[in-house]
C-alpha positions in Angstrom: -68.0 -26.5 175.7 -69.9 -23.6 177.2 -72.6 -22.1 175.0 -70.8 -18.7 174.9 -67.6 -20.4 173.6 -69.7 -22.3 171.1 -71.2 -19.1 169.8 -67.8 -17.5 169.6 -66.5 -20.4 167.5 -69.4 -20.2 165.1 -69.1 -16.4 164.9 -65.3 -16.6 164.1 -66.0 -19.3 161.5 -68.8 -17.2 159.9 -66.4 -14.2 159.7 -63.7 -16.3 158.0 -66.3 -17.5 155.5 -67.6 -14.0 154.8 -64.3 -12.2 154.6 -61.8 -14.6 152.9 -61.7 -14.7 149.1 -59.1 -17.5 149.0 -61.2 -20.7 149.0 -58.1 -22.8 149.6 -57.1 -20.8 152.6 -60.4 -20.9 154.4 -60.4 -24.4 155.6 -57.2 -24.5 157.6 -58.0 -21.4 159.7 -61.4 -23.0 160.5 -59.8 -26.1 161.9 -57.4 -23.9 164.0 -60.4 -22.0 165.4 -62.0 -25.3 166.6 -58.7 -26.5 168.0 -58.0 -23.2 169.9 -61.4 -23.3 171.6 -61.7 -27.0 172.4 -59.7 -30.1 173.4 -59.4 -31.1 169.8 -55.9 -32.5 169.2 -56.2 -33.0 165.5 -58.7 -32.1 162.8 -59.1 -32.9 159.1 -61.4 -32.1 156.2 -61.6 -34.8 153.6 -63.0 -34.7 150.1 -64.5 -37.4 147.9 -63.2 -37.7 144.4 -66.3 -38.7 142.4 -64.2 -40.0 139.5 -61.8 -42.3 141.4 -64.2 -42.9 144.4 -61.2 -42.1 146.7 -61.4 -39.9 149.8 -58.4 -37.7 150.5 -57.4 -35.3 153.2 -57.8 -31.8 151.8 -56.6 -29.9 154.8 -55.6 -30.8 158.3 -54.5 -29.4 161.7 -52.1 -31.3 163.9 -50.9 -33.7 161.2 -47.5 -34.0 159.7 -47.2 -33.9 155.9 -46.4 -37.6 155.9 -49.4 -38.4 158.0 -51.6 -36.3 155.8 -50.5 -38.1 152.7 -51.4 -41.5 154.3 -55.0 -40.3 154.8 -56.5 -41.9 151.7 -59.6 -44.0 152.0 -61.9 -45.9 149.8 -65.7 -45.8 150.2 -66.6 -47.9 153.3 -63.0 -48.0 154.5 -62.5 -47.0 158.1 -64.7 -44.5 159.9 -64.2 -41.8 157.2 -65.0 -44.2 154.4 -68.2 -45.3 156.2 -69.4 -41.8 156.9 -69.0 -40.8 153.3 -70.7 -43.9 152.1 -73.6 -43.8 154.6 -74.0 -40.0 155.0 -74.3 -40.6 158.8 -72.1 -39.2 161.6 -70.0 -41.5 163.8 -68.8 -40.7 167.3 -66.3 -43.2 169.0 -65.8 -42.5 172.7 -62.5 -44.4 172.9 -60.6 -45.3 169.7 -58.5 -47.9 171.6 -61.6 -50.0 172.2 -63.2 -49.8 168.8 -62.0 -51.9 165.8 -63.6 -49.6 163.3 -60.9 -47.0 163.9 -58.0 -48.1 161.7 -55.6 -45.2 162.4 -54.5 -45.1 158.8 -52.5 -41.9 159.1 -50.6 -43.2 162.1 -51.2 -39.9 163.9 -52.6 -41.7 167.1 -49.8 -44.2 167.5 -48.4 -42.5 170.6 -51.7 -41.6 172.2 -53.1 -45.1 171.9 -50.4 -46.2 174.4 -51.0 -43.3 176.8 -53.4 -43.0 179.7 -55.5 -40.4 177.8 -58.8 -41.3 176.3 -59.1 -40.2 172.6 -62.5 -39.8 171.2 -63.0 -39.5 167.4 -65.9 -37.7 165.7 -66.6 -37.7 162.0 -69.5 -35.9 160.4 -70.5 -35.8 156.7 -70.3 -32.6 154.7 -73.3 -32.6 152.4 -74.2 -30.6 149.3 -77.9 -31.4 148.9 -78.2 -35.1 149.2 -74.7 -35.8 148.1 -71.8 -36.3 150.5 -68.8 -34.3 149.4 -66.5 -35.1 152.3 -66.2 -35.2 156.1 -65.1 -33.0 159.0 -63.1 -35.1 161.5 -61.8 -34.4 164.9 -59.8 -36.2 167.6 -60.6 -35.0 171.1 -58.8 -35.8 174.4 -60.6 -36.9 177.6 -64.2 -36.2 176.8 -67.1 -37.4 178.9 -70.2 -38.6 177.1 -72.1 -35.3 177.4 -69.1 -33.3 176.0 -68.7 -35.8 173.1 -72.4 -35.3 172.2 -72.0 -31.5 172.3 -68.9 -31.6 170.0 -70.7 -33.9 167.6 -73.5 -31.3 167.3 -71.0 -28.5 166.9 -69.1 -30.2 164.2 -72.3 -31.0 162.4 -73.3 -27.3 162.4 -69.8 -26.3 161.2 -70.0 -29.0 158.4 -73.3 -27.5 157.2 -71.6 -24.1 157.1 -68.7 -25.5 155.1 -70.8 -27.4 152.6 -70.7 -24.7 149.8 -66.9 -24.1 150.2 -66.1 -27.8 150.4 -68.2 -28.5 147.3 -66.2 -25.9 145.4 -63.0 -27.4 146.6 -64.1 -30.8 145.6 -64.9 -29.6 142.1 -61.6 -27.7 141.8 -59.6 -30.7 143.0 -61.4 -33.1 140.6 -60.8 -30.7 137.7 -57.1 -30.3 138.6 -56.7 -34.1 138.8 -58.4 -34.4 135.4 -56.1 -31.8 133.9 -53.0 -33.6 135.4 -54.2 -36.9 134.0 -54.9 -35.3 130.6 -51.5 -33.7 130.6 -49.9 -37.0 131.5 -51.8 -38.7 128.6 -50.9 -36.0 126.1 -47.2 -36.2 127.2 -47.3 -39.9 126.7 -48.8 -39.5 123.3 -46.2 -36.9 122.4 -43.4 -39.3 123.6 -44.8 -42.1 121.6 -45.6 -39.9 118.6 -43.3 -40.4 115.6 -41.5 -37.1 114.7 -39.3 -37.3 111.6 -35.9 -35.8 111.8 -35.6 -34.7 108.2 -39.1 -33.8 107.1 -40.6 -30.4 108.2 -44.3 -29.9 108.5 -47.1 -29.5 111.0 -50.1 -29.4 108.6 -52.8 -32.0 108.9 -51.8 -33.7 105.7 -48.2 -34.1 106.9 -49.3 -35.4 110.3 -51.2 -38.1 108.5 -48.2 -38.9 106.4 -46.0 -39.1 109.5 -48.5 -41.5 111.0 -48.3 -43.8 108.0 -44.5 -43.6 107.9 -44.4 -44.7 111.6 -46.8 -47.6 110.8 -44.9 -49.0 107.8 -41.3 -48.4 109.1 -41.2 -51.4 111.5 -42.3 -53.8 108.8 -40.6 -55.2 105.7 -43.5 -54.3 103.4 -42.7 -52.9 100.0 -43.4 -49.2 99.8 -44.1 -47.0 96.8 -43.9 -43.2 97.4 -46.0 -41.1 95.1 -45.7 -37.3 94.7 -44.7 -34.5 92.5 -41.1 -33.6 91.8 -39.5 -31.7 94.6 -41.8 -32.9 97.4 -39.1 -34.9 99.2 -39.7 -38.6 98.3 -36.1 -39.5 99.0 -36.3 -38.0 102.5 -39.4 -40.1 103.2 -37.6 -43.2 102.0 -34.6 -42.4 104.2 -36.9 -41.9 107.2 -38.6 -45.3 106.6 -35.2 -47.0 106.5 -33.8 -45.2 109.5 -36.8 -46.2 111.7 -36.9 -49.8 110.5 -35.3 -52.9 111.9 -32.8 -52.6 109.0 -31.5 -49.2 110.1 -28.0 -50.5 110.8 -27.8 -52.2 107.4 -27.1 -50.4 104.0 -29.5 -47.9 102.4 -28.7 -47.9 98.7 -30.2 -45.3 96.4 -30.7 -45.7 92.6 -32.1 -43.1 90.3 -33.6 -45.2 87.5 -34.0 -42.1 85.2 -30.3 -41.3 85.4 -29.1 -44.7 84.2 -28.9 -45.4 80.5 -30.5 -48.6 79.2 -27.1 -50.1 78.4 -25.8 -50.0 81.9 -28.9 -50.2 84.1 -28.9 -54.0 84.4 -25.3 -54.0 85.4 -26.0 -51.3 88.0 -28.9 -53.3 89.4 -27.4 -56.8 89.4 -23.6 -56.4 88.9 -21.5 -58.2 86.3 -18.9 -60.9 86.0 -15.4 -60.3 84.6 -15.5 -60.1 80.8 -19.3 -59.9 80.6 -18.9 -57.0 78.1 -16.3 -54.6 76.8 -14.7 -52.8 79.7 -15.7 -55.4 82.4 -12.2 -56.0 83.6 -13.3 -57.3 86.9 -16.4 -58.7 88.6 -18.6 -56.1 90.3 -21.4 -56.2 92.7 -24.7 -54.5 91.8 -26.9 -52.3 93.9 -29.2 -55.1 95.0 -26.2 -57.2 96.2 -24.8 -54.2 98.1 -28.2 -53.6 99.7 -28.4 -57.2 101.1 -30.2 -57.2 104.5 -30.8 -53.5 104.1 -33.0 -51.3 101.9 -32.8 -50.3 98.3 -34.5 -47.1 97.1 -35.6 -47.1 93.4 -36.3 -43.5 92.5 -38.2 -42.6 89.3 -39.2 -46.3 88.9 -41.7 -45.3 86.2 -38.8 -44.7 83.8 -37.7 -48.4 83.7 -37.9 -50.1 80.3 -40.4 -53.1 80.0 -37.3 -55.5 79.9 -36.0 -54.2 83.2 -39.5 -54.2 84.7 -39.6 -57.9 84.1 -36.3 -58.5 85.7 -37.2 -56.3 88.7 -40.4 -58.3 89.1 -38.4 -61.5 89.6 -36.3 -59.9 92.3 -39.4 -58.7 94.1 -41.0 -62.2 93.9 -38.1 -64.5 94.4 -35.4 -62.2 96.0 -32.8 -63.7 93.6 -31.0 -62.7 90.3 -27.9 -63.4 88.3 -25.1 -61.0 87.5 -24.7 -59.9 83.9 -22.6 -62.6 82.2 -22.9 -64.9 85.2 -24.7 -68.2 85.7 -24.8 -68.3 89.5 -28.1 -67.4 91.2 -27.5 -64.9 94.0 -30.0 -64.7 96.9 -30.6 -61.4 98.7 -32.7 -60.2 101.5 -33.6 -56.6 100.4 -36.5 -54.3 101.3 -37.7 -52.3 98.3 -38.9 -48.7 98.5 -39.8 -47.2 95.1 -40.8 -43.7 94.2 -42.3 -42.0 91.1 -44.0 -38.8 90.1 -45.7 -40.5 87.2 -49.4 -41.6 87.0 -48.6 -45.4 87.0 -52.3 -46.2 86.7 -52.4 -44.5 83.3 -49.1 -46.1 82.3 -50.5 -49.5 83.2 -53.7 -48.8 81.1 -51.6 -47.9 78.0 -49.2 -50.8 78.5 -46.1 -48.7 79.4 -45.8 -50.3 82.9 -46.4 -53.9 83.8 -49.6 -54.5 85.7 -48.1 -57.4 87.8 -45.1 -55.2 88.8 -47.4 -52.3 89.7 -49.4 -54.6 92.1 -46.1 -55.9 93.6 -44.9 -52.4 94.3 -48.2 -51.0 95.5 -48.3 -52.9 98.8 -48.1 -49.8 100.9 -48.5 -46.6 98.9 -47.6 -43.2 100.4 -48.6 -39.9 98.9 -46.6 -36.8 99.6 -48.8 -33.7 99.2 -47.5 -30.9 97.0 -46.5 -27.7 98.8 -49.6 -25.8 97.5 -51.8 -28.2 99.5 -49.9 -27.5 102.8 -49.2 -23.8 102.7 -49.3 -23.6 106.5 -45.8 -25.3 106.4 -44.2 -22.7 104.1 -43.0 -20.4 106.9 -41.6 -23.4 108.9 -39.7 -24.4 105.8 -38.5 -20.8 105.2 -37.2 -20.6 108.7 -35.3 -23.9 108.3 -33.8 -22.8 105.0 -32.8 -19.4 106.2 -31.0 -21.0 109.2 -29.4 -23.5 106.8 -28.0 -20.9 104.4 -27.1 -18.4 107.1 -24.7 -21.0 108.4 -23.5 -22.1 105.0 -22.9 -18.6 103.6 -22.0 -16.9 106.9 -25.1 -14.6 106.6 -27.4 -13.2 109.3 -30.9 -13.0 107.8 -33.2 -12.3 110.8 -36.7 -12.0 109.3 -38.9 -11.9 106.2 -41.1 -8.9 105.4 -44.9 -9.1 105.2 -44.8 -8.4 101.4 -42.4 -11.3 100.9 -44.5 -13.6 103.0 -47.6 -12.7 101.0 -45.8 -13.5 97.7 -44.5 -16.9 99.2 -48.0 -17.8 100.3 -49.8 -16.9 97.1 -47.4 -18.7 94.7 -48.5 -22.1 93.5 -45.0 -23.8 93.8 -44.8 -26.1 90.8 -41.3 -27.2 92.0 -42.5 -27.7 95.5 -40.1 -27.7 98.4 -37.0 -27.9 96.2 -38.1 -24.7 94.4 -38.8 -23.0 97.8 -35.4 -23.9 99.0 -33.8 -22.4 95.9 -35.8 -19.2 96.3 -34.7 -18.8 100.0 -31.0 -19.6 99.2 -31.1 -16.8 96.5 -32.8 -14.3 98.8 -30.3 -15.0 101.6 -27.4 -14.4 99.2 -28.6 -11.1 97.7 -30.0 -9.5 100.9 -27.8 -6.7 102.3 -29.9 -5.6 105.3 -30.4 -8.9 107.2 -34.0 -9.0 105.9 -35.7 -10.9 103.0 -37.8 -8.4 101.0 -40.3 -9.2 98.3 -37.9 -7.9 95.6 -35.3 -10.5 96.7 -37.6 -13.3 95.5 -37.4 -14.5 91.9 -39.5 -12.7 89.2 -41.7 -15.8 88.9 -43.1 -15.1 92.3 -43.9 -11.5 91.5 -45.9 -12.2 88.4 -49.5 -11.1 88.1 -50.6 -14.7 88.3 -48.9 -15.5 91.5 -49.4 -12.2 93.4 -52.7 -11.1 92.0 -51.3 -7.7 91.3 -50.1 -5.9 88.1 -46.5 -4.9 88.1 -45.3 -2.5 85.5 -42.0 -0.8 84.7 -43.3 2.7 85.5 -41.8 4.8 88.3 -45.1 5.3 90.1 -45.7 1.5 90.2 -42.3 0.9 91.7 -42.9 3.7 94.3 -46.4 2.3 95.2 -45.0 -1.2 95.6 -42.2 0.0 97.9 -44.6 2.2 99.9 -47.0 -0.7 100.3 -44.2 -3.0 101.6 -42.9 -0.4 104.1 -46.4 0.3 105.5 -47.2 -3.4 105.8 -43.8 -4.1 107.5 -44.3 -1.2 109.9 -47.8 -2.4 110.9 -46.4 -5.9 111.4 -43.7 -4.6 113.8 -46.3 -2.5 115.7 -48.8 -5.4 115.8 -51.4 -3.4 113.9 -51.0 -0.2 116.0 -51.4 2.5 113.3 -50.1 5.4 115.5 -46.9 3.5 116.4 -46.4 2.4 112.8 -46.8 6.0 111.7 -44.2 7.2 114.2 -41.7 4.5 113.2 -42.0 5.7 109.5 -41.8 9.3 110.4 -45.2 10.2 109.0 -48.5 11.6 110.5 -51.3 9.4 111.6 -53.5 11.1 108.9 -51.0 10.1 106.1 -50.9 6.6 107.5 -54.7 6.3 107.5 -54.8 7.6 103.8 -52.1 5.0 102.7 -53.9 2.2 104.5 -57.1 3.1 102.7 -55.3 3.5 99.4 -53.7 0.0 99.5 -56.7 -1.7 101.2 -54.6 -2.8 104.1 -56.3 -4.4 107.1 -54.3 -3.5 110.3 -56.2 -6.0 112.4 -54.5 -8.9 110.5 -51.2 -7.9 112.1 -52.4 -7.9 115.7 -51.6 -11.6 116.2 
C-alpha cells in the first residue's frame, strides 16, 4: 500500500471515530474502509468475554451470517485465540501451508483450493495491558513486503479502535449478563409455586406460599393456624391439590359444627342398628377420605374423648365404626386447622398434649389481614370482579377516600369481612364507583378512620368535599390545576381546600 493511500485510510477511520455517535455502527464502516483501499477479502473484529473466556466475532466484512456465528474461539484456540492469549500479532503468509490456521468459520474453503495465495493477519486490540479482542484480515496475493506493511497498518488501526472496542466489550458482557439473569429469573418464576385460590403478594404471603410448596408433595400432617376469616380452608385445599393425592378425595369436616352425639359417627361411620335411627350401615369421613386427604377444621373444639380416638387414627391409621367390631385400615393424610391458642389449651388440660404434638408436625400460620395490608387492594379488585359477574354490575374503580378507609381499618374478620364489605358496596353503588359512604359504618368510625364524624350538615359537606377533591387529584395524578378544572373551581379555591383538609397532592403522582 502506498503511503498516500495509507494516510487516506487512517484519515477516514479517524473521521468515522470522531463523527459517529453510534458505537455499534462504527466498527463495520471501518472494516469497509480497509477493504475498499486494500486487497483485504475479509475482515473481522473479535471481542473477548471476560466472564466466559470465549472470543466472539463482534462485526465482520465479507462473511455470511452463518460464517460469522461459527467464529467462536476459546483462549489459545486457532490464530485468534492465540493472539488474545499472548497479546502478540500473528501474520501467516499462506494459510494453506500453516496448520495453525483452523478456518473455523469456513469462509476460506473455496479459496484454499484456488490458485490464489491467502495471507492472514491478526493483531491484538489492547486497553492498557489487557487484550480486549483482535482485528483480523484475510488478504489475497501479498508479497512479504506488502504483508509486513499491512501488519503495521492493522496494528495502528487496532490502537485507534482500542477505546471503542473496550466499550463494546463491556456492553456485550453486560448484555449477556442481563440475558443470563433474565433467563434465571424466568426459570425461578416458572418453578415458583403460585396458588390458584389465594391472593397475595406481600412478603408474609410469599413466605407462606413457599411453605405450602414444600409441604404439599409430602404426606406430613399439617396444622394451619390463623384467625377466623383468614382462609385456612383455601390453604388446605391448595395443599391437597398440589399433593400426590390430588386425584383422590378431599373430605372437609367442621368439628365445631358437629354435636357431641353424632361426631363419632360422622368421623368413623356406623353399623346398621348401632343406635336409634341407624337403619343402614354408613361410611364415615375417614373411610371416605381413604388414599386422599381429610381436613379437620376447628379441631380445637373436639371433646377430650374424641381427641383420644383421633389420636389413635393418627398413630395407627385404623378405627372401628360405631357399633362395629371390625377394624378398618385407612391411608389418609390429615390437615387440621384452628383459630385457638392450642398451647394454652394444652397447659390448662383442655387439649391433649400427645395429640398436639402429633398434629404439630408442619405448622402453617396464616397472617391476619392487618399484617398484610399491601394485599388489600388486590383482594378488593378480585372481589369487585367476582361480584360484578355475580350481580351483573359494572363497578370500575374505588375512590381515594374509600381506599383510605379500607387501609386504616383493623379487619377483625379478616378476608371474609373484606369480601362482605365489597359485596355490599358493589350492590348499593349506582354510579359504577365504590365511594367511602358505600362501606359499612364500622369502617367509618373514629377508631378506624382517625376522624370524627358527626351528624351535622357541615360535617357531611366537609366529608363529601374532601372525597371529591381527593378523587380529582387522583384522576389528575396530583396536578392541582387540572383537578380544579375538572371540578369547575378556580386554582385558588383548590389551593385553599387542599390546605384546609391537609391533602398532599404529591402522594397522587404515582
